[in-house]
MMTF fields as JSON, N, C-alpha, C and O atoms, coordinates in Angstrom:
{
  "mmtfVersion": "1.0.0",
  "mmtfProducer": "UNKNOWN",
  "numBonds": 327,
  "numAtoms": 328,
  "numGroups": 82,
  "numChains": 1,
  "numModels": 1,
  "chainsPerModel": [1],
  "groupsPerChain": [82],
  "chainIdList": ["A"],
  "bondAtomList": [4, 2, 8, 6, 12, 10, 16, 14, 20, 18, 24, 22, 28, 26, 32, 30, 36, 34, 40, 38, 44, 42, 48, 46, 52, 50, 56, 54, 60, 58, 64, 62, 68, 66, 72, 70, 76, 74, 80, 78, 84, 82, 88, 86, 92, 90, 96, 94, 100, 98, 104, 102, 108, 106, 112, 110, 116, 114, 120, 118, 124, 122, 128, 126, 132, 130, 136, 134, 140, 138, 144, 142, 148, 146, 152, 150, 156, 154, 160, 158, 164, 162, 168, 166, 172, 170, 176, 174, 180, 178, 184, 182, 188, 186, 192, 190, 196, 194, 200, 198, 204, 202, 208, 206, 212, 210, 216, 214, 220, 218, 224, 222, 228, 226, 232, 230, 236, 234, 240, 238, 244, 242, 248, 246, 252, 250, 256, 254, 260, 258, 264, 262, 268, 266, 272, 270, 276, 274, 280, 278, 284, 282, 288, 286, 292, 290, 296, 294, 300, 298, 304, 302, 308, 306, 312, 310, 316, 314, 320, 318, 324, 322],
  "bondOrderList": [1, 1, 1, 1, 1, 1, 1, 1, 1, 1, 1, 1, 1, 1, 1, 1, 1, 1, 1, 1, 1, 1, 1, 1, 1, 1, 1, 1, 1, 1, 1, 1, 1, 1, 1, 1, 1, 1, 1, 1, 1, 1, 1, 1, 1, 1, 1, 1, 1, 1, 1, 1, 1, 1, 1, 1, 1, 1, 1, 1, 1, 1, 1, 1, 1, 1, 1, 1, 1, 1, 1, 1, 1, 1, 1, 1, 1, 1, 1, 1, 1],
  "groupList": [{"groupName": "MET", "atomNameList": ["N", "CA", "C", "O"], "elementList": ["N", "C", "C", "O"], "formalChargeList": [0, 0, 0, 0], "bondAtomList": [1, 0, 2, 1, 3, 2], "bondOrderList": [1, 1, 2], "singleLetterCode": "M", "chemCompType": "L-PEPTIDE LINKING"}, {"groupName": "LYS", "atomNameList": ["N", "CA", "C", "O"], "elementList": ["N", "C", "C", "O"], "formalChargeList": [0, 0, 0, 0], "bondAtomList": [1, 0, 2, 1, 3, 2], "bondOrderList": [1, 1, 2], "singleLetterCode": "K", "chemCompType": "L-PEPTIDE LINKING"}, {"groupName": "VAL", "atomNameList": ["N", "CA", "C", "O"], "elementList": ["N", "C", "C", "O"], "formalChargeList": [0, 0, 0, 0], "bondAtomList": [1, 0, 2, 1, 3, 2], "bondOrderList": [1, 1, 2], "singleLetterCode": "V", "chemCompType": "L-PEPTIDE LINKING"}, {"groupName": "PRO", "atomNameList": ["N", "CA", "C", "O"], "elementList": ["N", "C", "C", "O"], "formalChargeList": [0, 0, 0, 0], "bondAtomList": [1, 0, 2, 1, 3, 2], "bondOrderList": [1, 1, 2], "singleLetterCode": "P", "chemCompType": "L-PEPTIDE LINKING"}, {"groupName": "SER", "atomNameList": ["N", "CA", "C", "O"], "elementList": ["N", "C", "C", "O"], "formalChargeList": [0, 0, 0, 0], "bondAtomList": [1, 0, 2, 1, 3, 2], "bondOrderList": [1, 1, 2], "singleLetterCode": "S", "chemCompType": "L-PEPTIDE LINKING"}, {"groupName": "PHE", "atomNameList": ["N", "CA", "C", "O"], "elementList": ["N", "C", "C", "O"], "formalChargeList": [0, 0, 0, 0], "bondAtomList": [1, 0, 2, 1, 3, 2], "bondOrderList": [1, 1, 2], "singleLetterCode": "F", "chemCompType": "L-PEPTIDE LINKING"}, {"groupName": "GLY", "atomNameList": ["N", "CA", "C", "O"], "elementList": ["N", "C", "C", "O"], "formalChargeList": [0, 0, 0, 0], "bondAtomList": [1, 0, 2, 1, 3, 2], "bondOrderList": [1, 1, 2], "singleLetterCode": "G", "chemCompType": "PEPTIDE LINKING"}, {"groupName": "ASP", "atomNameList": ["N", "CA", "C", "O"], "elementList": ["N", "C", "C", "O"], "formalChargeList": [0, 0, 0, 0], "bondAtomList": [1, 0, 2, 1, 3, 2], "bondOrderList": [1, 1, 2], "singleLetterCode": "D", "chemCompType": "L-PEPTIDE LINKING"}, {"groupName": "ALA", "atomNameList": ["N", "CA", "C", "O"], "elementList": ["N", "C", "C", "O"], "formalChargeList": [0, 0, 0, 0], "bondAtomList": [1, 0, 2, 1, 3, 2], "bondOrderList": [1, 1, 2], "singleLetterCode": "A", "chemCompType": "L-PEPTIDE LINKING"}, {"groupName": "LEU", "atomNameList": ["N", "CA", "C", "O"], "elementList": ["N", "C", "C", "O"], "formalChargeList": [0, 0, 0, 0], "bondAtomList": [1, 0, 2, 1, 3, 2], "bondOrderList": [1, 1, 2], "singleLetterCode": "L", "chemCompType": "L-PEPTIDE LINKING"}, {"groupName": "ILE", "atomNameList": ["N", "CA", "C", "O"], "elementList": ["N", "C", "C", "O"], "formalChargeList": [0, 0, 0, 0], "bondAtomList": [1, 0, 2, 1, 3, 2], "bondOrderList": [1, 1, 2], "singleLetterCode": "I", "chemCompType": "L-PEPTIDE LINKING"}, {"groupName": "GLU", "atomNameList": ["N", "CA", "C", "O"], "elementList": ["N", "C", "C", "O"], "formalChargeList": [0, 0, 0, 0], "bondAtomList": [1, 0, 2, 1, 3, 2], "bondOrderList": [1, 1, 2], "singleLetterCode": "E", "chemCompType": "L-PEPTIDE LINKING"}, {"groupName": "GLN", "atomNameList": ["N", "CA", "C", "O"], "elementList": ["N", "C", "C", "O"], "formalChargeList": [0, 0, 0, 0], "bondAtomList": [1, 0, 2, 1, 3, 2], "bondOrderList": [1, 1, 2], "singleLetterCode": "Q", "chemCompType": "L-PEPTIDE LINKING"}, {"groupName": "TRP", "atomNameList": ["N", "CA", "C", "O"], "elementList": ["N", "C", "C", "O"], "formalChargeList": [0, 0, 0, 0], "bondAtomList": [1, 0, 2, 1, 3, 2], "bondOrderList": [1, 1, 2], "singleLetterCode": "W", "chemCompType": "L-PEPTIDE LINKING"}, {"groupName": "ASN", "atomNameList": ["N", "CA", "C", "O"], "elementList": ["N", "C", "C", "O"], "formalChargeList": [0, 0, 0, 0], "bondAtomList": [1, 0, 2, 1, 3, 2], "bondOrderList": [1, 1, 2], "singleLetterCode": "N", "chemCompType": "L-PEPTIDE LINKING"}, {"groupName": "TYR", "atomNameList": ["N", "CA", "C", "O"], "elementList": ["N", "C", "C", "O"], "formalChargeList": [0, 0, 0, 0], "bondAtomList": [1, 0, 2, 1, 3, 2], "bondOrderList": [1, 1, 2], "singleLetterCode": "Y", "chemCompType": "L-PEPTIDE LINKING"}, {"groupName": "ARG", "atomNameList": ["N", "CA", "C", "O"], "elementList": ["N", "C", "C", "O"], "formalChargeList": [0, 0, 0, 0], "bondAtomList": [1, 0, 2, 1, 3, 2], "bondOrderList": [1, 1, 2], "singleLetterCode": "R", "chemCompType": "L-PEPTIDE LINKING"}, {"groupName": "HIS", "atomNameList": ["N", "CA", "C", "O"], "elementList": ["N", "C", "C", "O"], "formalChargeList": [0, 0, 0, 0], "bondAtomList": [1, 0, 2, 1, 3, 2], "bondOrderList": [1, 1, 2], "singleLetterCode": "H", "chemCompType": "L-PEPTIDE LINKING"}, {"groupName": "THR", "atomNameList": ["N", "CA", "C", "O"], "elementList": ["N", "C", "C", "O"], "formalChargeList": [0, 0, 0, 0], "bondAtomList": [1, 0, 2, 1, 3, 2], "bondOrderList": [1, 1, 2], "singleLetterCode": "T", "chemCompType": "L-PEPTIDE LINKING"}],
  "groupTypeList": [0, 1, 2, 3, 4, 5, 3, 6, 7, 2, 8, 0, 8, 9, 10, 7, 11, 11, 9, 6, 12, 3, 13, 12, 14, 10, 15, 4, 11, 9, 4, 3, 4, 16, 2, 8, 8, 8, 4, 9, 6, 12, 2, 17, 1, 6, 16, 2, 1, 11, 14, 6, 7, 9, 2, 8, 2, 1, 11, 13, 16, 4, 5, 2, 9, 11, 18, 2, 18, 2, 7, 9, 4, 10, 10, 16, 14, 9, 6, 9, 8, 9],
  "groupIdList": [1, 2, 3, 4, 5, 6, 7, 8, 9, 10, 11, 12, 13, 14, 15, 16, 17, 18, 19, 20, 21, 22, 23, 24, 25, 26, 27, 28, 29, 30, 31, 32, 33, 34, 35, 36, 37, 38, 39, 40, 41, 42, 43, 44, 45, 46, 47, 48, 49, 50, 51, 52, 53, 54, 55, 56, 57, 58, 59, 60, 61, 62, 63, 64, 65, 66, 67, 68, 69, 70, 71, 72, 73, 74, 75, 76, 77, 78, 79, 80, 81, 82],
  "secStructList": [7, 7, 7, 7, 7, 7, 7, 2, 2, 2, 2, 2, 2, 2, 2, 2, 2, 2, 2, 6, 1, 7, 4, 4, 4, 6, 3, 3, 3, 3, 3, 3, 3, 3, 3, 3, 3, 7, 1, 1, 3, 3, 3, 3, 3, 3, 3, 3, 6, 6, 6, 7, 7, 3, 3, 3, 3, 3, 3, 3, 7, 6, 6, 2, 2, 2, 2, 2, 2, 2, 2, 2, 2, 2, 2, 2, 2, 2, 2, 2, 7, 7],
  "xCoordList": [0.788, -0.005, 1.066, 2.103, 0.687, 1.54, 0.82, -0.408, 1.479, 0.896, 1.272, 2.383, 0.209, 0.293, 1.144, 1.057, 1.909, 2.601, 1.915, 0.924, 2.444, 1.711, 2.373, 3.543, 1.345, 1.728, 3.008, 3.243, 3.755, 5.007, 4.73, 5.298, 3.711, 3.276, 2.982, 3.47, 1.978, 1.638, 2.792, 2.764, 3.741, 4.658, 5.506, 6.081, 5.753, 6.639, 5.764, 6.376, 4.681, 3.815, 3.878, 4.13, 3.654, 3.586, 5.026, 5.208, 6.051, 7.489, 7.553, 7.818, 7.308, 7.176, 6.496, 6.946, 5.372, 4.518, 5.236, 5.234, 5.972, 6.563, 7.847, 8.26, 8.343, 9.62, 9.333, 10.219, 8.096, 7.913, 8.402, 8.299, 8.936, 9.538, 9.76, 9.944, 9.806, 10.068, 11.353, 12.421, 11.225, 12.192, 13.484, 14.565, 13.495, 14.597, 15.447, 16.588, 14.916, 15.751, 16.779, 17.78, 16.522, 17.326, 18.156, 19.325, 17.48, 17.919, 18.242, 17.561, 19.114, 19.644, 18.75, 18.35, 18.454, 17.873, 16.803, 17.272, 15.584, 14.794, 13.789, 12.948, 14.114, 13.237, 11.864, 11.571, 10.854, 9.602, 8.944, 7.813, 9.858, 9.526, 10.128, 11.285, 9.233, 9.726, 10.857, 11.051, 11.574, 12.55, 12.005, 12.23, 11.311, 10.466, 9.152, 8.922, 8.095, 6.97, 6.668, 6.918, 5.933, 5.602, 4.334, 3.811, 3.863, 2.506, 2.723, 1.718, 3.808, 4.175, 4.455, 4.072, 5.025, 5.261, 6.167, 6.281, 6.797, 7.584, 8.883, 8.987, 9.985, 11.299, 11.599, 11.324, 12.224, 12.673, 14.122, 14.623, 14.862, 16.315, 16.418, 15.694, 17.403, 17.696, 19.092, 19.849, 19.504, 20.853, 20.927, 20.367, 21.68, 21.535, 22.392, 23.461, 21.762, 22.341, 23.497, 24.411, 23.621, 24.915, 26.106, 27.182, 25.922, 27.276, 27.321, 28.402, 26.323, 26.188, 25.877, 25.894, 25.65, 25.521, 24.164, 23.218, 24.174, 23.103, 22.334, 22.962, 20.967, 20.381, 19.102, 18.624, 18.394, 17.181, 16.378, 16.791, 15.079, 14.147, 12.834, 12.145, 12.491, 11.393, 10.378, 10.568, 9.144, 7.786, 6.615, 5.985, 6.435, 5.237, 4.027, 3.824, 3.103, 1.756, 0.965, 1.424, -0.099, -0.712, -1.19, -1.185, -1.681, -2.095, -1.249, -1.741, -0.021, 1.037, 1.335, 1.471, 1.467, 1.531, 0.534, 0.886, -0.739, -2.041, -1.943, -1.954, -1.841, -1.913, -0.975, -1.26, 0.348, 1.455, 1.229, 1.42, 0.735, 0.256, -0.672, -0.474, -1.79, -2.906, -2.4, -2.761, -1.563, -0.921, -0.107, -0.29, 0.712, 1.584, 0.786, 1.157, -0.31, -1.13, -1.957, -2.195, -2.424, -2.879, -2.003, -2.388, -0.622, 0.378, 0.847, 1.238, 0.781, 1.054, 0.108, 0.391, -1.202, -2.286, -2.295, -2.521, -2.071, -2.015, -1.011, -1.336, 0.158, 1.35, 0.98, 1.502, 0.143, -0.068, -1.005, -0.872, -1.944, -3.011, -2.344, -3.0, -1.133, -0.515, 0.239, 0.832],
  "yCoordList": [-1.146, 0.062, 1.153, 1.133, 2.127, 3.371, 4.377, 4.441, 5.127, 5.984, 7.379, 7.585, 8.296, 9.545, 10.45, 10.328, 11.289, 12.289, 13.34, 13.531, 14.439, 15.7, 16.436, 16.284, 17.558, 18.514, 19.252, 19.093, 20.051, 20.806, 21.76, 21.712, 22.717, 23.581, 23.073, 23.485, 21.928, 21.344, 20.682, 20.76, 20.087, 19.622, 20.318, 19.822, 21.532, 22.664, 23.111, 23.212, 23.356, 23.92, 22.891, 23.238, 21.436, 20.282, 20.26, 20.06, 20.446, 20.365, 21.69, 21.544, 22.942, 24.061, 23.742, 24.109, 23.028, 22.688, 21.729, 21.852, 20.6, 19.578, 20.202, 19.698, 21.07, 21.76, 22.832, 23.167, 23.418, 24.382, 25.61, 26.585, 25.781, 26.999, 27.081, 25.965, 27.984, 28.046, 27.17, 27.354, 26.268, 25.216, 26.092, 25.539, 27.295, 28.038, 28.459, 28.909, 28.309, 28.525, 27.46, 27.707, 26.196, 25.174, 24.777, 24.397, 24.894, 24.24, 25.507, 26.529, 25.287, 26.458, 26.136, 27.044, 24.834, 24.324, 23.082, 22.07, 23.103, 21.985, 21.841, 22.65, 20.716, 20.366, 20.227, 19.512, 20.873, 20.71, 19.305, 18.857, 18.82, 17.458, 16.373, 16.324, 15.529, 14.207, 13.491, 13.457, 12.93, 11.949, 10.513, 9.695, 10.264, 8.945, 9.305, 10.455, 8.226, 8.293, 7.057, 6.156, 6.862, 5.665, 5.856, 6.957, 4.631, 4.764, 5.565, 6.161, 5.739, 6.498, 7.933, 8.829, 8.239, 9.696, 9.597, 8.592, 10.808, 11.084, 11.725, 12.351, 11.687, 12.207, 13.191, 13.002, 14.331, 15.347, 15.578, 15.374, 16.045, 16.261, 17.722, 18.571, 17.996, 19.139, 19.27, 18.302, 20.708, 20.875, 21.782, 22.878, 21.267, 22.138, 23.301, 23.337, 24.267, 25.649, 25.791, 26.419, 25.226, 25.395, 24.914, 25.507, 23.833, 22.856, 22.724, 22.522, 22.818, 22.403, 20.844, 20.466, 20.102, 18.609, 18.544, 19.301, 17.512, 17.17, 16.166, 15.184, 16.254, 15.314, 15.026, 15.735, 13.909, 13.459, 14.049, 14.073, 14.674, 15.084, 14.352, 14.509, 13.715, 12.63, 13.452, 14.04, 13.392, 13.938, 12.945, 12.369, 12.841, 11.833, 12.147, 13.327, 11.28, 11.465, 11.741, 11.22, 12.479, 13.192, 12.195, 12.488, 10.776, 10.086, 9.02, 8.193, 9.079, 8.006, 8.126, 7.062, 9.225, 9.407, 8.914, 8.344, 9.021, 8.494, 7.175, 6.435, 6.79, 5.125, 4.331, 3.381, 4.992, 4.316, 4.095, 3.066, 5.4, 5.374, 4.516, 3.786, 4.42, 3.459, 2.044, 1.284, 1.568, 0.494, 0.12, -0.972, 0.921, 0.61, 0.478, -0.309, 1.217, 1.081, -0.206, -0.662, -0.859, -1.957, -3.052, -4.021, -2.887, -4.101, -4.053, -5.07, -2.976, -2.939, -3.504, -4.166, -3.151, -3.661, -5.188, -5.83, -5.905, -7.061, -7.696, -8.739, -7.25, -7.77, -7.667, -8.545, -6.726, -6.666, -7.895, -8.632, -8.019, -9.174, -10.649, -11.635, -10.74, -12.145, -12.351, -13.407],
  "zCoordList": [0.0, 0.061, 0.017, 0.68, -0.86, -1.093, -0.121, -0.177, 0.724, 1.712, 0.962, 0.472, 0.939, 0.371, 1.188, 2.409, 0.724, 1.516, 1.639, 0.934, 2.813, 2.869, 2.046, 1.698, 1.601, 0.654, 1.431, 2.629, 0.571, 1.217, 2.361, 3.452, 1.967, 3.054, 4.197, 5.249, 4.094, 5.242, 5.89, 7.118, 5.411, 5.986, 6.617, 7.586, 6.235, 6.872, 8.019, 9.082, 8.05, 9.212, 10.197, 11.351, 9.888, 11.089, 11.589, 12.79, 10.789, 11.449, 12.426, 13.619, 11.882, 12.884, 14.189, 15.275, 14.032, 15.415, 16.221, 17.446, 15.538, 16.286, 16.991, 18.035, 16.538, 16.945, 17.945, 18.732, 17.967, 18.888, 18.364, 19.109, 17.193, 16.7, 15.309, 14.824, 14.515, 13.127, 12.72, 13.303, 11.763, 11.381, 11.037, 11.245, 10.572, 10.133, 11.531, 11.423, 12.627, 13.675, 13.945, 14.618, 13.389, 13.529, 12.249, 12.321, 11.117, 9.939, 8.921, 8.84, 8.369, 7.199, 5.948, 5.22, 5.724, 4.535, 4.803, 5.324, 4.519, 4.663, 3.304, 2.914, 2.801, 1.592, 1.912, 2.871, 1.175, 1.578, 0.756, 0.941, -0.083, -0.709, 0.034, 0.452, 0.149, 1.064, 0.391, -0.824, 1.316, 0.646, 0.701, -0.191, 1.743, 2.118, 2.578, 2.952, 2.576, 3.362, 3.574, 2.774, 5.001, 5.388, 6.269, 6.445, 6.836, 7.578, 8.751, 9.137, 9.44, 10.75, 10.287, 11.039, 9.237, 8.854, 7.584, 6.882, 7.396, 6.283, 6.511, 7.566, 5.651, 6.029, 4.946, 3.761, 5.465, 4.623, 4.868, 5.974, 3.74, 3.962, 4.295, 3.773, 5.24, 5.916, 6.238, 6.316, 6.462, 6.796, 8.156, 8.165, 9.385, 10.507, 10.302, 9.693, 10.909, 10.824, 11.443, 10.909, 12.659, 13.655, 13.004, 13.081, 12.355, 11.99, 10.474, 9.921, 9.861, 8.341, 8.08, 6.909, 8.898, 8.892, 8.019, 8.234, 6.964, 6.329, 7.076, 7.472, 7.358, 8.224, 7.721, 6.836, 8.262, 8.022, 8.851, 10.011, 8.599, 9.511, 9.448, 8.44, 10.238, 10.367, 11.128, 12.192, 10.331, 10.659, 10.903, 10.016, 12.153, 12.368, 11.879, 11.59, 11.708, 11.172, 12.614, 13.631, 12.676, 13.78, 14.862, 16.058, 14.289, 14.994, 15.693, 16.461, 15.401, 15.927, 17.327, 17.932, 17.987, 19.278, 20.082, 21.115, 19.809, 20.532, 20.437, 21.42, 19.259, 19.071, 19.971, 20.7, 19.744, 20.611, 22.102, 22.751, 22.546, 23.907, 24.22, 25.191, 23.531, 23.785, 23.721, 24.619, 22.716, 22.6, 23.831, 24.37, 24.255, 25.347, 26.602, 27.474, 26.746, 27.864, 27.826, 28.944, 26.839, 26.824, 27.16, 27.815, 26.642, 26.747, 28.326, 28.899, 28.866, 30.325, 31.243, 32.242, 30.774, 31.572, 31.4, 32.426, 30.198, 29.947, 30.751, 31.317, 30.904, 31.586, 33.1, 33.787, 33.795, 35.048, 35.338, 36.314, 34.393, 34.554, 34.478, 34.813, 34.064, 34.004, 35.347, 35.567]
}
């Protein structure tokens, strides 16, 4: 199954939200086009402003944290029941 990517403007806004600040504060470059996409999120190519390192910036899909939290809670409760 091919997972659709986020549009570039949406991806950049989501990265800002996840960082809690504009991405430009951390990265000198950040590609709005994804390098890869999967069920949990997508990856963008960026360059760290401070040292010039080329990096992969992973962006999680909005439902992932909630889903993982619920799954871990279920596993914990099952473990306690054993």
